ZAMARGU-4260 file (C-alpha; in steps of 0.2 Angstrom, whole numbers, plus 5000, padded with zeros to 4 digits):
<rodrens>
0) 5595/5067/5834 | 5611/5078/5834 | 5603/5090/5821 | 5614/5104/5815 | 5628/5098/5827
5) 5630/5081/5817 | 5646/5081/5807 | 5639/5071/5793 | 5629/5077/5778 | 5610/5077/5780
10) 5602/5076/5763 | 5584/5081/5760 | 5571/5069/5755 | 5572/5075/5737 | 5591/5073/5737
15) 5590/5055/5743 | 5578/5051/5729 | 5590/5059/5717 | 5603/5047/5722 | 5591/5032/5722
20) 5586/5037/5704 | 5604/5037/5699 | 5605/5055/5694 | 5622/5061/5690 | 5630/5073/5703
25) 5630/5092/5699 | 5647/5097/5695 | 5644/5115/5699 | 5638/5110/5716 | 5654/5100/5719
30) 5663/5116/5715 | 5652/5127/5726 | 5645/5136/5711 | 5627/5129/5708 | 5614/5143/5710
35) 5599/5132/5707 | 5598/5124/5724 | 5583/5113/5726 | 5577/5116/5708 | 5593/5108/5701
40) 5590/5093/5691 | 5606/5085/5696 | 5611/5077/5713 | 5618/5088/5726 | 5631/5077/5735
45) 5648/5081/5742 | 5656/5067/5734 | 5652/5054/5721 | 5642/5039/5727 | 5652/5023/5729
50) 5648/5010/5716 | 5647/4993/5725 | 5653/4978/5713 | 5643/4962/5715 | 5654/4947/5716
55) 5655/4935/5709 | 5651/4939/5691 | 5659/4944/5675 | 5664/4962/5673 | 5656/4971/5658
60) 5670/4976/5647 | 5661/4992/5642 | 5662/4999/5660 | 5680/5005/5656 | 5673/5016/5643
65) 5667/5033/5649 | 5648/5036/5646 | 5647/5052/5636 | 5629/5055/5641 | 5634/5054/5659
70) 5648/5066/5656 | 5635/5079/5649 | 5624/5075/5663 | 5610/5067/5653 | 5612/5049/5656
75) 5595/5042/5663 | 5600/5024/5666 | 5609/5027/5682 | 5617/5011/5689 | 5610/5001/5675
80) 5621/5009/5662 | 5634/4997/5656 | 5647/5011/5653 | 5658/5020/5666 | 5651/5034/5677
85) 5668/5040/5683 | 5666/5057/5692 | 5684/5061/5695 | 5691/5058/5678 | 5675/5061/5667
90) 5675/5077/5656 | 5666/5081/5640 | 5675/5078/5624 | 5668/5095/5618 | 5676/5110/5625
95) 5670/5114/5643 | 5669/5131/5652 | 5683/5134/5664 | 5679/5130/5682 | 5693/5138/5691
100) 5707/5150/5690 | 5724/5152/5698 | 5725/5155/5712 | 5710/5145/5718 | 5693/5154/5716
105) 5684/5157/5732 | 5665/5154/5735 | 5655/5169/5730 | 5644/5178/5743 | 5626/5175/5739
110) 5624/5194/5736 | 5637/5194/5723 | 5633/5193/5704 | 5646/5187/5691 | 5642/5192/5673
115) 5651/5191/5656 | 5650/5208/5648 | 5659/5209/5631 | 5676/5201/5634 | 5676/5204/5653
120) 5670/5193/5667 | 5664/5205/5681 | 5659/5202/5699 | 5647/5214/5706 | 5642/5217/5724
125) 5628/5227/5733 | 5623/5243/5725 | 5629/5236/5708 | 5647/5241/5714 | 5660/5232/5703
130) 5671/5221/5714 | 5683/5212/5702 | 5685/5212/5683 | 5694/5199/5673 | 5699/5200/5655
135) 5705/5186/5644 | 5722/5194/5643 | 5723/5191/5662 | 5724/5172/5659 | 5734/5161/5648
140) 5732/5143/5644 | 5741/5128/5636 | 5735/5112/5627 | 5744/5096/5630 | 5739/5083/5617
145) 5744/5065/5613 | 5745/5060/5632 | 5742/5042/5637 | 5725/5037/5643 | 5731/5033/5660
150) 5739/5050/5664 | 5730/5058/5679 | 5727/5076/5684 | 5739/5073/5699 | 5753/5070/5687
155) 5750/5085/5677 | 5749/5095/5693 | 5766/5088/5698 | 5773/5093/5681 | 5766/5111/5684
160) 5775/5112/5701 | 5791/5106/5693 | 5790/5120/5681 | 5788/5133/5694 | 5769/5133/5696
165) 5765/5126/5714 | 5748/5124/5722 | 5738/5124/5706 | 5720/5119/5710 | 5714/5103/5701
170) 5700/5113/5693 | 5712/5122/5682 | 5716/5106/5673 | 5704/5098/5661 | 5706/5081/5653
175) 5698/5077/5637 | 5698/5059/5632 | 5699/5054/5614 | 5692/5036/5613 | 5696/5034/5595
180) 5715/5037/5598 | 5716/5030/5616 | 5724/5047/5621 | 5720/5062/5631 | 5722/5080/5629
185) 5724/5092/5644 | 5719/5110/5644 | 5727/5120/5658 | 5722/5138/5661 | 5729/5149/5675
190) 5726/5167/5680 | 5743/5172/5674 | 5746/5180/5657 | 5764/5174/5657 | 5760/5156/5662
195) 5759/5149/5644 | 5776/5157/5639 | 5785/5151/5654 | 5778/5134/5653 | 5784/5132/5635
200) 5801/5139/5639 | 5802/5126/5653 | 5797/5110/5642 | 5798/5116/5624 | 5785/5111/5611
205) 5787/5092/5614 | 5791/5082/5629 | 5788/5064/5636 | 5777/5064/5652 | 5780/5046/5656
210) 5792/5032/5652 | 5785/5028/5635 | 5788/5033/5617 | 5773/5044/5616 | 5777/5062/5613
215) 5766/5076/5621 | 5763/5091/5610 | 5761/5108/5619 | 5753/5123/5611 | 5747/5139/5617
220) 5728/5140/5618 | 5719/5156/5613 | 5709/5163/5628 | 5693/5170/5619 | 5682/5183/5626
225) 5665/5175/5631 | 5649/5184/5629 | 5631/5179/5634 | 5628/5172/5617 | 5645/5162/5616
230) 5663/5164/5612 | 5670/5178/5601 | 5687/5172/5596 | 5700/5181/5585 | 5714/5169/5579
235) 5730/5177/5574 | 5743/5163/5576 | 5741/5156/5558 | 5750/5161/5542 | 5750/5155/5524
240) 5766/5152/5514 | 5766/5150/5495 | 5781/5147/5483 | 5783/5141/5465 | 5789/5124/5462
245) 5803/5120/5449 | 5798/5120/5431 | 5805/5121/5414 | 5802/5128/5397 | 5800/5119/5380
250) 5803/5128/5363 | 5793/5120/5348 | 5799/5123/5331 | 5786/5121/5317 | 5788/5121/5298
255) 5778/5137/5295 | 5770/5151/5306 | 5753/5144/5300 | 5756/5127/5308 | 5762/5136/5325
260) 5746/5147/5325 | 5735/5132/5321 | 5742/5122/5336 | 5740/5137/5347 | 5722/5140/5343
265) 5718/5121/5345 | 5727/5121/5362 | 5715/5136/5368 | 5700/5125/5364 | 5706/5110/5374
270) 5695/5106/5389 | 5710/5103/5400 | 5726/5112/5398 | 5734/5103/5412 | 5749/5091/5410
275) 5755/5083/5426 | 5744/5094/5437 | 5752/5109/5428 | 5742/5122/5418 | 5753/5125/5403
280) 5757/5143/5397 | 5759/5142/5378 | 5764/5158/5368 | 5768/5161/5350 | 5787/5165/5346
285) 5792/5172/5329 | 5795/5164/5318 | 5785/5148/5317 | 5788/5142/5335 | 5779/5141/5351
290) 5785/5143/5369 | 5778/5131/5382 | 5780/5136/5400 | 5776/5129/5417 | 5781/5111/5413
295) 5785/5099/5427 | 5804/5096/5426 | 5801/5077/5424 | 5790/5080/5408 | 5797/5070/5394
300) 5797/5074/5375 | 5785/5060/5372 | 5773/5065/5385 | 5773/5083/5378 | 5770/5077/5360
305) 5756/5066/5366 | 5748/5081/5374 | 5750/5093/5360 | 5737/5094/5346 | 5742/5091/5328
310) 5752/5095/5318 | 5767/5089/5328 | 5782/5101/5330 | 5798/5097/5319 | 5809/5100/5334
315) 5808/5101/5353 | 5821/5111/5363 | 5822/5112/5382 | 5826/5127/5391 | 5834/5128/5408
320) 5826/5123/5425 | 5818/5137/5435 | 5826/5131/5451 | 5841/5121/5456 | 5832/5114/5471
325) 5819/5100/5470 | 5801/5103/5476 | 5804/5093/5492 | 5820/5103/5495 | 5810/5119/5493
330) 5797/5114/5505 | 5810/5109/5518 | 5819/5126/5516 | 5802/5135/5517 | 5797/5126/5533
335) 5814/5129/5541 | 5813/5147/5538 | 5796/5148/5546 | 5801/5137/5561 | 5816/5149/5564
340) 5803/5162/5570 | 5794/5152/5583 | 5787/5135/5589 | 5776/5127/5575 | 5761/5117/5581
345) 5754/5114/5563 | 5761/5113/5546 | 5749/5108/5532 | 5751/5108/5513 | 5735/5112/5506
350) 5739/5111/5487 | 5740/5095/5476 | 5757/5087/5474 | 5766/5091/5458 | 5757/5108/5455
355) 5766/5123/5449 | 5764/5131/5466 | 5764/5125/5484 | 5753/5133/5498 | 5756/5128/5516
360) 5746/5134/5532 | 5757/5136/5547 | 5751/5139/5565 | 5762/5145/5579 | 5760/5144/5598
365) 5760/5163/5599 | 5753/5177/5588 | 5769/5187/5590 | 5779/5173/5581 | 5766/5174/5567
370) 5768/5193/5565 | 5787/5190/5565 | 5786/5177/5551 | 5776/5188/5540 | 5788/5203/5543
375) 5805/5194/5542 | 5801/5179/5529 | 5790/5187/5516 | 5798/5190/5500 | 5814/5180/5505
380) 5823/5169/5492 | 5822/5150/5494 | 5833/5146/5479 | 5847/5158/5475 | 5847/5151/5457
385) 5829/5158/5454 | 5820/5175/5456 | 5805/5167/5464 | 5802/5172/5482 | 5793/5165/5497
390) 5776/5174/5500 | 5771/5174/5518 | 5754/5181/5523 | 5744/5182/5540 | 5729/5170/5542
395) 5716/5180/5551 | 5700/5172/5558 | 5686/5180/5568 | 5670/5172/5574 | 5654/5183/5578
400) 5640/5177/5589 | 5623/5180/5582 | 5605/5176/5586 | 5599/5162/5575 | 5582/5171/5572
405) 5592/5186/5565 | 5603/5174/5555 | 5588/5166/5547 | 5581/5183/5542 | 5598/5188/5535
410) 5603/5172/5527 | 5600/5178/5508 | 5610/5194/5511 | 5624/5185/5520 | 5625/5172/5506
415) 5627/5186/5493 | 5640/5195/5504 | 5650/5179/5505 | 5651/5177/5486 | 5656/5195/5484
420) 5669/5194/5498 | 5677/5179/5490 | 5677/5186/5473 | 5684/5202/5477 | 5696/5199/5492
425) 5697/5180/5494 | 5689/5182/5511 | 5677/5167/5517 | 5661/5169/5527 | 5654/5154/5534
430) 5638/5152/5544 | 5636/5138/5557 | 5620/5129/5562 | 5615/5132/5580 | 5612/5114/5585
435) 5596/5118/5595 | 5603/5134/5603 | 5597/5151/5602 | 5613/5158/5596 | 5625/5153/5583
440) 5641/5159/5575 | 5647/5167/5558 | 5666/5164/5554 | 5675/5177/5543 | 5693/5172/5538
445) 5706/5177/5525 | 5724/5181/5523 | 5725/5199/5526 | 5718/5209/5541 | 5712/5223/5530
450) 5700/5213/5519 | 5694/5202/5534 | 5691/5218/5544 | 5681/5225/5529 | 5671/5209/5527
455) 5668/5209/5546 | 5662/5227/5546 | 5650/5222/5531 | 5643/5207/5541 | 5641/5217/5557
460) 5632/5231/5547 | 5620/5217/5542 | 5619/5210/5559 | 5616/5228/5566 | 5600/5229/5556
465) 5590/5245/5553 | 5587/5256/5568 | 5569/5261/5569 | 5567/5280/5569 | 5553/5293/5569
470) 5557/5310/5563 | 5575/5306/5562 | 5577/5301/5580 | 5577/5283/5586 | 5561/5275/5593
475) 5566/5272/5611 | 5550/5274/5621 | 5549/5264/5637 | 5533/5255/5631 | 5543/5245/5617
480) 5555/5238/5629 | 5542/5231/5642 | 5535/5214/5642 | 5518/5222/5639 | 5524/5226/5621
485) 5527/5208/5616 | 5509/5206/5609 | 5510/5222/5599 | 5528/5218/5592 | 5524/5200/5588
490) 5509/5206/5578 | 5520/5218/5568 | 5533/5204/5564 | 5519/5193/5558 | 5510/5206/5548
495) 5525/5214/5539 | 5537/5198/5538 | 5551/5207/5548 | 5561/5202/5564 | 5561/5216/5578
500) 5576/5215/5590 | 5574/5225/5606 | 5591/5231/5610 | 5590/5234/5628 | 5608/5240/5630
505) 5605/5255/5618 | 5586/5256/5620 | 5583/5255/5602 | 5573/5244/5590 | 5583/5235/5576
510) 5573/5229/5561 | 5578/5215/5550 | 5570/5209/5533 | 5566/5216/5516 | 5568/5235/5514
515) 5550/5238/5509 | 5543/5228/5524 | 5555/5237/5536 | 5548/5254/5530 | 5530/5248/5533
520) 5535/5241/5551 | 5544/5257/5555 | 5529/5267/5550 | 5518/5256/5561 | 5530/5259/5576
525) 5530/5278/5573 | 5511/5278/5573 | 5510/5268/5589 | 5523/5280/5597 | 5512/5295/5592
530) 5498/5287/5602 | 5508/5284/5617 | 5517/5301/5617 | 5513/5312/5632 | 5520/5329/5635
535) 5533/5330/5649 | 5537/5346/5659 | 5550/5349/5672 | 5549/5361/5687 | 5565/5366/5696
540) 5563/5367/5714 | 5571/5381/5725 | 5574/5380/5744 | 5556/5385/5748 | 5546/5374/5736
545) 5558/5359/5740 | 5554/5361/5758 | 5536/5362/5754 | 5536/5347/5743 | 5546/5336/5756
550) 5535/5340/5770 | 5519/5335/5762 | 5516/5347/5748 | 5520/5334/5735 | 5506/5323/5742
555) 5494/5337/5739 | 5499/5339/5721 | 5498/5320/5718 | 5481/5320/5726 | 5475/5334/5714
560) 5483/5327/5698 | 5486/5308/5701 | 5502/5299/5705 | 5505/5294/5686 | 5507/5312/5682
565) 5519/5318/5695 | 5536/5313/5700 | 5549/5321/5711 | 5567/5318/5708 | 5578/5321/5723
570) 5593/5312/5716 | 5598/5325/5703 | 5604/5342/5706 | 5595/5354/5706 | 5579/5344/5713
575) 5564/5344/5702 | 5547/5339/5699 | 5541/5331/5683 | 5524/5333/5677 | 5516/5323/5663
580) 5501/5330/5654 | 5495/5346/5646 | 5500/5364/5649 | 5485/5365/5661 | 5492/5352/5672
585) 5508/5361/5672 | 5500/5378/5677 | 5490/5369/5691 | 5506/5362/5699 | 5515/5380/5697
590) 5500/5388/5705 | 5500/5376/5720 | 5518/5378/5723 | 5518/5397/5722 | 5502/5398/5733
595) 5509/5388/5747 | 5526/5397/5745 | 5518/5414/5748 | 5508/5409/5763 | 5514/5413/5781
600) 5524/5399/5789 | 5509/5395/5801 | 5497/5393/5787 | 5509/5381/5778 | 5512/5371/5793
605) 5493/5369/5797 | 5490/5364/5779 | 5504/5351/5780 | 5500/5345/5798 | 5488/5332/5791
610) 5503/5321/5787 | 5505/5305/5798 | 5523/5305/5804 | 5522/5286/5807 | 5516/5283/5789
615) 5529/5275/5778 | 5534/5287/5764 | 5543/5282/5748 | 5560/5291/5749 | 5559/5295/5730
620) 5542/5303/5727 | 5538/5306/5746 | 5521/5299/5745 | 5513/5283/5752 | 5521/5269/5743
625) 5512/5262/5728 | 5516/5243/5726 | 5527/5245/5741 | 5544/5236/5742 | 5554/5235/5758
630) 5573/5235/5757 | 5585/5226/5768 | 5588/5242/5778 | 5569/5243/5782 | 5564/5257/5770
635) 5549/5256/5759 | 5549/5262/5741 | 5536/5262/5727 | 5540/5248/5716 | 5542/5260/5701
640) 5552/5273/5710 | 5565/5260/5715 | 5566/5254/5697 | 5568/5272/5691 | 5582/5276/5704
645) 5592/5260/5698 | 5589/5262/5680 | 5594/5280/5679 | 5609/5278/5691 | 5626/5284/5684
650) 5635/5284/5701 | 5639/5268/5710 | 5635/5260/5722 | 5617/5263/5721 | 5612/5268/5739
655) 5596/5269/5749 | 5588/5286/5750 | 5579/5282/5766 | 5579/5294/5781 | 5578/5309/5770
660) 5593/5304/5760 | 5604/5300/5775 | 5603/5281/5775 | 5616/5278/5761 | 5617/5259/5763
665) 5620/5250/5746 | 5604/5242/5740 | 5607/5223/5741 | 5608/5213/5724 | 5596/5201/5732
670) 5583/5215/5734 | 5587/5222/5717 | 5585/5206/5708 | 5567/5205/5715 | 5562/5222/5709
675) 5571/5224/5692 | 5567/5214/5676 | 5581/5203/5669 | 5584/5216/5655 | 5584/5231/5667
680) 5596/5222/5679 | 5608/5218/5665 | 5607/5236/5659 | 5612/5243/5676 | 5627/5231/5677
685) 5633/5237/5661 | 5631/5255/5666 | 5641/5251/5682 | 5655/5243/5671 | 5656/5259/5660
690) 5657/5270/5675 | 5671/5259/5682 | 5681/5260/5666 | 5679/5279/5664 | 5685/5283/5682
695) 5701/5272/5679 | 5710/5278/5664 | 5727/5273/5670 | 5720/5255/5672 | 5709/5252/5657
700) 5708/5260/5640 | 5696/5258/5626 | 5701/5252/5609 | 5705/5268/5599 | 5696/5262/5583
705) 5680/5273/5581 | 5664/5264/5586 | 5674/5249/5594 | 5668/5246/5612 | 5682/5234/5617
710) 5694/5238/5630 | 5710/5232/5638 | 5720/5232/5653 | 5735/5245/5653 | 5752/5237/5657
715) 5768/5245/5663 | 5781/5252/5651 | 5793/5239/5658 | 5782/5225/5652 | 5772/5229/5637
720) 5759/5217/5630 | 5749/5215/5614 | 5731/5218/5613 | 5723/5209/5598 | 5706/5217/5597
725) 5693/5205/5591 | 5681/5219/5587 | 5691/5229/5574 | 5705/5217/5572 | 5718/5230/5576
730) 5734/5226/5587 | 5739/5238/5600 | 5753/5240/5613 | 5745/5240/5630 | 5759/5251/5637
735) 5761/5266/5625 | 5744/5263/5616 | 5752/5263/5599 | 5751/5250/5586 | 5761/5234/5590
740) 5780/5236/5589 | 5787/5219/5591 | 5806/5220/5594 | 5806/5239/5599 | 5803/5246/5616
745) 5789/5258/5619 | 5802/5273/5621 | 5811/5268/5605 | 5795/5266/5595 | 5787/5283/5601
750) 5803/5292/5597 | 5803/5284/5579 | 5785/5289/5577 | 5789/5307/5582 | 5804/5308/5570
755) 5793/5301/5556 | 5780/5314/5560 | 5793/5328/5560 | 5800/5322/5544 | 5784/5321/5535
760) 5780/5339/5541 | 5797/5345/5534 | 5793/5335/5517 | 5776/5343/5516 | 5783/5360/5518
765) 5797/5357/5505 | 5784/5351/5493 | 5774/5366/5495 | 5789/5378/5493 | 5794/5369/5477
770) 5777/5365/5470 | 5779/5347/5471 | 5762/5338/5469 | 5757/5320/5471 | 5750/5310/5456
775) 5731/5309/5457 | 5732/5291/5452 | 5747/5283/5460 | 5752/5297/5473 | 5770/5297/5467
780) 5777/5315/5469 | 5779/5325/5453 | 5790/5341/5451 | 5787/5353/5437 | 5803/5362/5433
785) 5800/5369/5415 | 5788/5367/5400 | 5769/5368/5398 | 5756/5362/5410 | 5754/5345/5402
790) 5763/5333/5414 | 5765/5314/5412 | 5768/5303/5428 | 5783/5292/5425 | 5776/5279/5437
795) 5759/5276/5430 | 5759/5285/5414 | 5744/5296/5418 | 5742/5312/5408 | 5739/5327/5420
800) 5733/5345/5418 | 5745/5355/5430 | 5732/5369/5431 | 5718/5359/5440 | 5726/5341/5442
805) 5713/5332/5431 | 5719/5316/5423 | 5717/5310/5405 | 5722/5295/5395 | 5731/5304/5381
810) 5741/5319/5378 | 5729/5325/5365 | 5714/5325/5377 | 5725/5334/5390 | 5729/5348/5378
815) 5711/5350/5372 | 5705/5352/5390 | 5719/5365/5394 | 5714/5375/5378 | 5695/5374/5382
820) 5696/5376/5401 | 5712/5387/5404 | 5714/5396/5387 | 5731/5389/5384 | 5744/5377/5389
825) 5753/5389/5401 | 5770/5388/5391 | 5780/5404/5394
</rodrens>
């Protein structure tokens, strides 16, 4: 009765049925972010429906266990489900998208459009104008694991407030229950790049949230860059540590040299050369003895004799231990060294106990700590009585999103590349199954940025496919990117056993499959392109011909040639008419323009007076609209003309050209979504982002690596940050744009770079003045002060002809070359 004045919620009949059927509430609607409205398959209610308990009756013990199907929104049992349907505390055990930011997010205007492009989350407004841009580096997040199952979001918000982060919205905290351990893990993400660091400084790596003995572990979460196909994460917080364990040497004395040689040969034929998980190293020692290295310090003479082939040695003599410290003491010392560089969240020994070498994987809360550990702790001594050193290497991991159809096509090549990468550089490549999704991921990981980057480039080269070309230029005709081309492209893929990906961002076709089949498909595309090809001519309009065209002349030209052959562009400067057709059609348009331009004004006015001033005219082509589309500002366009204006735009916002180009109101996103295809709409959004970045060089910079399209936010010199590019794996300072320089200010590092550059320039000049050259093999500088032109590098032993700097394996070959090629040795 009260209608819209009623202060209670009025649910539609469909929504009432949703509740009766037990449909789970839409979590996006509760956050004000659901865009599906009545088409949404979940219930749109402002709060969770109240469950009424029927008493008396026993309570089902399963009701305290969260229903995982309900948490994912797919439970179809409703109120009959025996497990708990708790709205406030239920979250998926799997990682969920972030629902909010800090400060609280505001509801978006219905004309706004949020997109994830590359690593950036971008909000667009009318006219494709960019409103806000968020990068992963604008946020920071922490993970708190091991919390009791009864810890609530409210308690975590109180903890945040106590650490200096008041008024954090609840949707910034996500609880994940782990039923197997009866614990919870909380992820907290705020729009504050310093949040994680400050939070860790406040609480440390471990703290106790409640009055119990359960420690809560805190670690920094990597905020990955999200793409439309999934997350693209670069992990740089891990390192690997390796060191040798204590060992000893035994010297075996035999009666004759023949006996020692016989034992050595029999040892080489043993199926297993391991004793106490150690691969023994046996060498012959003159005269009649063997040296057995890499023995476990606890190995006894009896054990060694049982292991050795006959004949038995006459005498066994033990050498000194390699280390004074025990294996456990070496591990403790290695861990202490690593922990001195930052907070560890993980320390895992990956090798068998008792082996000759120990390998550990350590993970820090921050990437900077991992870099410091590699720089400061690599090649350091663990035991002063041994020459062995601790080896510390970075652990680099990158995940790439890929279409599963492309992955299926490339699987044989990726498997071969994985074997090659492991054999040559110990870099692993792993492909994940998509679990019913259109996209999956390929993970590349190893211990060094260089080899991982090389493997990543090789994988990306495969994923990029073969770009279809015709006569050396990419095939980018509009036909191949329209829905009408689907039947043709599907036929090609079936006929030639290839996969064709329409790259709408670059307007190119990528082909995947066998090389011979790719060649056949490419030829078929070129043939189709020839069939579609039509000559295009451009006529630049001067003041008189432009006035004629705008006042009805273009209508006369279109009436003579047809609308598909003639378009007028009043957006570009100078204004122009495009004619598609033969030279005859071009000449016909030229003649009409020149004839009208030469007529007296009265004759031209009479010829054009037939135009109905009240008739709607498309503001792009100045003809009655074909497939008319009316904008929010009440101007009528041809459907194709409006699409052309938007897709060719390079200045934003895109404005209405009505009222002879004076309207200038931004075209609403609601209107543009109706007129543009999904791919066209996305391409214009990307063009708007590119324009935004180009016009703000002091705010954003692209990664300097060639062909890398990642970008970062510039930070002030007073607060430099590190940009770890997940595209090329380079690490940059966001203030001075040099490589990362942990521990040095931007000013100091820039001065150091300049000094090194100046020093290198002076060194190069000195080398030129004194005829100092670098060895062609090892690059060590060599100075020739006297003698002939046969030089030998003292570093690598390479023989060099000083005349031409060719290298040889022996001095004889060098002299032969000089006599044959240079008629002498140059001795004087």
